[in-house]
C-alpha positions as CSV (number, residue, x, y, z in Angstrom):
1,M,100.5,58.2,-10.8
2,K,97.6,59.1,-12.9
3,S,94.6,56.7,-12.9
4,E,94.8,56.2,-16.7
5,T,98.5,55.2,-16.5
6,K,97.7,53.1,-13.7
7,L,94.9,51.2,-15.5
8,T,97.3,50.7,-18.5
9,R,100.0,49.2,-16.3
10,A,97.5,47.0,-14.4
11,K,96.0,45.6,-17.6
12,A,99.4,44.8,-18.8
13,K,100.3,43.2,-15.6
14,L,97.1,41.1,-15.5
15,M,97.6,40.1,-19.1
16,L,101.1,38.8,-18.1
17,E,100.2,37.2,-14.9
18,H,96.6,36.2,-15.5
19,P,96.1,36.0,-19.2
20,Y,92.5,34.8,-18.8
21,F,91.4,37.6,-16.6
22,G,93.7,40.0,-18.8
23,S,92.0,39.2,-22.0
24,I,88.6,39.7,-20.8
25,A,89.5,43.1,-18.9
26,S,91.0,44.3,-22.1
27,A,87.6,44.1,-23.8
28,L,85.7,46.2,-21.2
29,D,85.1,50.0,-21.6
30,F,86.6,52.3,-19.0
31,K,84.9,55.4,-17.7
32,P,85.6,57.8,-14.9
33,D,82.7,58.4,-12.7
34,E,82.8,60.7,-9.5
35,D,79.5,59.6,-8.4
36,I,80.7,56.3,-7.2
37,E,83.1,55.7,-4.3
38,A,85.4,53.0,-5.8
39,F,84.9,50.9,-8.9
40,R,81.9,49.0,-10.4
41,S,81.2,46.8,-13.4
42,D,77.9,46.3,-15.1
43,G,79.2,43.4,-17.3
44,T,80.5,45.7,-20.1
45,Q,81.8,48.9,-18.7
46,F,84.4,49.4,-15.9
47,A,83.4,52.6,-14.3
48,Y,85.8,54.0,-11.5
49,N,86.3,56.9,-9.3
50,D,89.6,58.9,-10.1
51,D,90.6,59.5,-6.6
52,F,90.0,56.0,-5.6
53,L,92.2,54.5,-8.2
54,E,95.0,57.1,-7.7
55,A,95.1,55.9,-4.0
56,C,95.5,52.2,-5.0
57,S,98.6,50.5,-6.0
58,V,99.0,49.0,-9.3
59,E,98.3,45.3,-7.9
60,E,95.0,46.6,-6.3
61,V,94.0,48.0,-9.6
62,E,94.8,44.7,-11.1
63,F,92.4,43.0,-8.6
64,A,89.6,45.5,-9.5
65,L,90.0,44.8,-13.2
66,A,89.9,41.1,-12.6
67,N,86.8,41.5,-10.6
68,A,85.2,43.4,-13.6
69,A,86.3,40.8,-16.0
70,M,84.5,38.1,-14.0
71,H,81.4,40.1,-13.9
72,Y,81.7,40.4,-17.6
73,A,82.3,36.6,-18.1
74,L,79.2,35.8,-16.0
75,A,77.0,38.4,-17.3
76,H,75.6,36.2,-20.2
77,Q,74.7,33.2,-17.8
78,S,73.1,34.9,-14.8
79,R,71.5,32.3,-12.6
80,S,69.5,34.7,-10.5
81,G,66.1,33.3,-11.4
82,K,63.5,34.5,-8.8
83,R,66.3,35.8,-6.5
84,E,66.5,39.3,-5.3
85,G,68.8,41.1,-8.0
86,W,70.9,43.1,-5.6
87,L,71.5,40.4,-3.2
88,W,72.4,37.8,-5.9
89,Q,74.9,40.2,-7.4
90,L,76.2,40.7,-4.0
91,A,76.6,37.1,-3.4
92,T,78.3,36.7,-6.8
93,D,80.8,39.5,-6.0
94,Y,81.7,37.7,-2.7
95,A,82.3,34.5,-4.6
96,I,84.4,36.3,-7.2
97,N,86.6,38.1,-4.8
98,S,87.2,35.0,-2.8
99,M,88.5,33.3,-6.0
100,L,90.6,36.1,-7.1
101,M,92.4,36.2,-3.6
102,K,92.9,32.5,-4.1
103,N,94.7,33.3,-7.3
104,N,97.0,35.6,-5.2
105,L,95.6,38.9,-6.4
106,H,95.8,41.7,-4.1
107,P,92.5,43.3,-3.0
108,P,92.0,47.1,-2.6
109,D,90.0,48.4,0.3
110,R,86.1,48.5,0.4
111,I,85.6,45.3,-1.5
112,N,83.1,42.7,-0.8
113,Y,84.9,39.9,0.7
114,Q,84.4,37.8,4.0
115,S,86.6,34.8,4.6
116,R,83.4,32.8,5.8
117,F,82.6,32.7,2.1
118,D,85.8,31.1,0.9
119,G,85.2,28.2,-1.4
120,M,81.3,28.7,-1.5
121,Y,79.3,28.9,-4.4
122,A,77.2,32.1,-5.1
123,E,74.0,30.1,-4.6
124,E,75.2,29.0,-1.1
125,I,76.3,32.7,-0.2
126,Y,72.9,33.8,-1.4
127,A,71.2,31.6,1.0
128,V,73.3,32.9,4.0
129,L,72.7,36.4,3.1
130,E,69.2,36.1,2.7
131,S,68.8,34.5,6.2
132,E,70.4,37.5,7.4
133,I,68.4,40.2,5.9
134,D,66.0,40.4,8.8
135,D,68.3,43.0,10.2
136,K,67.3,46.0,8.3
137,E,70.4,48.0,9.0
138,Y,72.3,45.0,7.5
139,V,70.5,45.1,4.4
140,E,70.7,48.8,3.9
141,E,74.5,48.8,4.4
142,E,75.1,46.0,2.0
143,Q,73.1,47.8,-0.6
144,K,75.3,50.7,-0.4
145,S,78.4,48.7,-0.9
146,E,77.2,47.0,-4.0
147,K,79.4,47.3,-7.0
148,I,77.5,45.5,-9.8
149,V,74.6,47.1,-11.6
150,Q,72.9,44.8,-14.0
151,D,73.9,41.8,-15.9
152,E,74.1,42.4,-19.7
153,E,74.7,39.9,-22.5
154,G,78.4,39.3,-23.2
155,D,80.1,38.2,-26.2
156,V,79.4,34.5,-25.7
157,E,81.6,33.3,-28.5
158,F,84.6,35.5,-27.4
159,L,84.4,34.4,-23.8
160,E,84.0,30.7,-24.8
161,Q,87.1,31.0,-27.0
162,L,89.1,32.4,-24.0
163,L,87.9,29.8,-21.6
164,Q,88.8,26.9,-24.1
165,K,92.4,28.6,-24.7
166,A,93.0,28.8,-20.8
167,I,92.1,25.1,-20.4
168,A,94.2,24.0,-23.6
169,Q,97.3,26.0,-22.0
170,D,96.8,25.2,-18.6
171,E,96.3,28.8,-17.6
172,L,93.0,28.4,-16.0
173,P,92.7,30.4,-12.7
174,K,92.1,28.3,-9.5
175,D,88.5,27.7,-8.4
176,L,87.0,29.1,-11.7
177,D,85.1,26.0,-12.0
178,R,82.7,27.3,-9.3
179,F,81.3,29.6,-12.0
180,F,81.8,27.5,-15.0
181,P,80.6,23.8,-14.7
182,Q,81.5,23.1,-18.2
183,I,85.2,23.2,-17.2
184,A,84.8,20.1,-15.2
185,E,83.1,18.6,-18.1
186,S,85.9,19.5,-20.5
187,R,88.5,18.0,-18.1
188,I,86.4,14.8,-17.7
189,D,88.5,13.7,-14.8
190,W,85.9,11.8,-13.0
191,R,85.0,10.1,-16.4
192,D,88.6,9.2,-16.8
193,A,88.6,7.8,-13.3
194,L,85.3,5.8,-14.0
195,H,86.8,4.3,-17.1
196,Q,90.1,3.3,-15.5
197,Y,88.1,1.6,-12.8
198,V,86.2,-0.4,-15.3
199,Q,89.3,-1.1,-17.3
200,R,90.7,-3.0,-14.2
201,H,87.9,-5.4,-14.4
202,A,88.3,-6.1,-17.9
203,K,90.3,-9.5,-18.1
204,E,91.9,-11.8,-20.5
205,D,89.0,-14.5,-21.2
206,Y,89.7,-17.9,-22.5
207,R,87.0,-19.7,-24.4
208,F,86.7,-23.0,-26.2
209,F,85.0,-21.6,-29.2
210,P,86.4,-20.8,-31.4
211,P,89.3,-23.2,-30.5
212,N,92.9,-22.1,-30.7
213,K,94.0,-23.5,-34.2
214,R,97.6,-23.7,-33.3
215,Y,97.2,-27.1,-31.6
216,I,94.3,-28.6,-33.5
217,H,96.5,-30.8,-35.8
218,Q,97.9,-32.3,-32.6
219,G,94.4,-33.4,-31.6
220,F,94.0,-30.8,-28.7
221,A,91.3,-28.2,-28.6
222,L,92.7,-25.7,-26.3
223,P,90.8,-22.4,-25.7
224,S,91.5,-19.3,-27.6
225,L,92.1,-16.0,-26.1
226,Q,89.5,-13.4,-26.3
227,S,91.2,-10.0,-25.0
228,E,89.7,-7.7,-22.5
229,L,86.4,-9.1,-22.1
230,L,84.3,-6.8,-19.7
231,K,81.7,-8.5,-17.9
232,I,80.0,-6.0,-15.3
233,V,76.7,-5.1,-14.0
234,V,75.5,-1.4,-14.2
235,A,72.5,-0.2,-12.1
236,I,70.9,3.0,-12.6
237,D,68.7,4.7,-10.0
238,T,65.4,5.7,-11.6
239,S,63.8,6.7,-8.4
240,G,61.9,10.0,-8.0
241,S,64.9,11.9,-6.5
242,I,66.9,11.6,-9.8
243,D,65.8,14.3,-12.3
244,E,65.7,13.9,-16.1
245,R,68.9,15.6,-16.7
246,R,70.9,13.4,-14.1
247,L,69.2,10.3,-15.6
248,A,70.2,11.2,-19.2
249,Q,73.7,11.7,-17.9
250,F,73.7,8.2,-16.1
251,F,72.6,6.5,-19.3
252,A,75.2,8.6,-21.4
253,E,78.1,7.3,-19.2
254,F,76.7,3.7,-19.7
255,E,76.7,4.2,-23.4
256,A,80.3,5.5,-23.2
257,I,81.4,2.3,-21.7
258,M,79.9,0.4,-24.3
259,Q,81.6,2.4,-27.0
260,R,85.0,2.1,-25.1
261,F,85.5,-1.6,-25.0
262,N,85.5,-3.9,-28.0
263,S,84.4,-7.1,-26.1
264,F,81.7,-6.9,-23.3
265,E,78.9,-8.5,-21.6
266,I,77.0,-5.9,-19.6
267,D,73.8,-6.4,-17.4
268,L,71.9,-3.0,-17.3
269,I,69.5,-2.8,-14.4
270,A,67.1,0.1,-13.8
271,C,65.7,0.2,-10.3
272,D,63.9,2.5,-7.9
273,S,62.2,0.6,-5.1
274,K,62.2,-2.6,-7.3
275,I,63.7,-3.8,-10.4
276,Q,62.1,-1.9,-13.4
277,Y,64.3,-3.1,-16.2
278,H,66.9,-5.5,-17.1
279,Q,68.7,-6.1,-20.3
280,K,72.0,-7.8,-21.3
281,F,74.1,-5.8,-23.7
282,Y,76.8,-7.2,-26.2
283,P,79.0,-5.3,-28.7
284,G,76.9,-3.9,-31.5
285,D,73.9,-3.6,-29.4
286,I,72.0,-0.3,-29.6
287,L,71.2,1.3,-26.2
288,E,67.4,2.1,-26.1
289,Y,66.8,2.6,-22.5
290,R,63.6,2.9,-20.5
291,T,63.1,5.3,-17.7
292,K,60.2,3.5,-15.9
293,G,60.3,4.2,-12.1
294,G,59.9,7.5,-10.2
295,G,59.2,5.8,-6.9
296,G,61.2,5.4,-3.7
297,T,64.8,4.0,-3.4
298,D,65.7,0.7,-2.4
299,F,69.2,-0.8,-3.5
300,R,68.5,-4.3,-2.3
301,P,66.6,-5.4,-5.1
302,V,69.6,-5.1,-7.4
303,F,71.8,-7.1,-5.2
304,H,69.1,-9.7,-4.7
305,F,68.9,-9.9,-8.5
306,M,72.6,-10.3,-8.9
307,A,72.8,-13.1,-6.4
308,E,70.0,-15.1,-8.1
309,Q,70.3,-14.1,-11.8
310,I,74.1,-13.4,-12.7
311,D,76.8,-16.0,-12.6
312,N,79.9,-14.8,-10.9
313,P,79.6,-11.0,-10.8
314,T,82.9,-9.1,-10.3
315,L,81.8,-5.6,-10.5
316,L,78.7,-3.4,-10.0
317,L,78.5,0.2,-11.0
318,Y,75.6,1.9,-9.3
319,F,74.6,5.3,-10.6
320,T,72.7,7.0,-7.9
321,D,72.4,9.7,-5.4
322,A,72.7,7.1,-2.5
323,Q,69.4,8.3,-0.9
324,G,67.8,4.8,-0.2
325,R,68.0,1.6,1.7
326,F,71.2,-0.4,1.5
327,P,71.7,-4.2,1.9
328,E,72.6,-5.3,5.4
329,F,75.7,-7.3,4.4
330,E,78.5,-6.3,1.8
331,P,78.5,-8.5,-1.3
332,G,81.3,-10.6,-2.6
333,F,82.0,-8.4,-5.6
334,D,83.3,-4.9,-6.1
335,T,80.9,-2.1,-5.9
336,L,81.5,1.6,-7.3
337,W,78.8,4.1,-6.4
338,V,78.9,7.0,-9.0
339,L,77.4,9.8,-7.1
340,P,76.5,13.4,-7.7
341,D,77.9,14.4,-4.2
342,A,79.7,13.1,-1.2
343,A,76.9,10.9,0.2
344,E,77.7,8.2,2.7
345,V,77.5,4.6,1.6
346,P,78.1,1.5,3.8
347,F,80.7,-0.3,1.5
348,G,82.2,-0.3,-1.8
349,E,84.1,2.7,-3.3
350,K,82.7,6.3,-4.2
351,L,83.1,8.4,-7.3
352,I,81.8,11.9,-7.2
353,I,80.4,13.7,-10.4
354,E,81.8,17.0,-9.5
355,D,81.1,18.6,-12.7
356,E,77.5,19.2,-11.8
357,K,77.9,22.0,-9.2
358,E,77.8,25.6,-10.1
């Protein structure tokens, strides 16, 4: 089968079975190039060796197109920084091909794939490869097998529309969030879990003011029902290990909780190695937080403060990286640690903010 015919069939098959990859691949320019052994993508063009494609099955060409599509999709957001260009691109290729295989695409021969890199981010793969480049022969061999040339700016709006469409239609490829952290943000799974956890601690609260008017004429002053009063403590780690972006995210989630409930009483505590800030918030209050801190991390002051200053606490949400000194004893209230990764905590429950990984 001629390579042009095979490309046409592979594109149609990819569009049908993996529409996200297929839509991107259809935007690529195709160019035969006898100076390369297999195929390569520079972010806008799919160059291929005729003999190589003719020896491939349609399914293998489909894989090659999906690989090119992903390099196109990633071209506008290269995270190479000061990394060695060819090695970073190789690491990205390993990560892409691992993801494509997880989506049941069939790889041709001579692709960059090693099972040891399955599930790893390109940054992690790069670190492994970099540690191995002392072997000059290894480096030269890997440079020869490089498929990618240079990243170029893609059509960001086009790619973003495809991404959002795939999310909306539940057609997102497996493992794609390793390349697009905003996917996790758009799904907000962990935020839903956080709010559901908080919701369970909102309770029907009975108060004598204002009294229940139903029985006043009989001389009884019974309590009235204030529905879903949320009374919790939120602690935010302001130590030096929490950068400004993460700190802003922590406070944004606190504000989201305030907006989600109509009736609440929330104690906000900012703490590094000591209490830096405390304020009680009620409905209608405006969040103007202070970020004083930047020292070491000690969780004990928050628990001591709650024991001495807060009546009958039921729930503590602690936004932190869990890198600090914990209390020796478990408190008599629920504790939920909201963490950027799976750090160990001695008690309570953990909720991982998974959308921060790249």
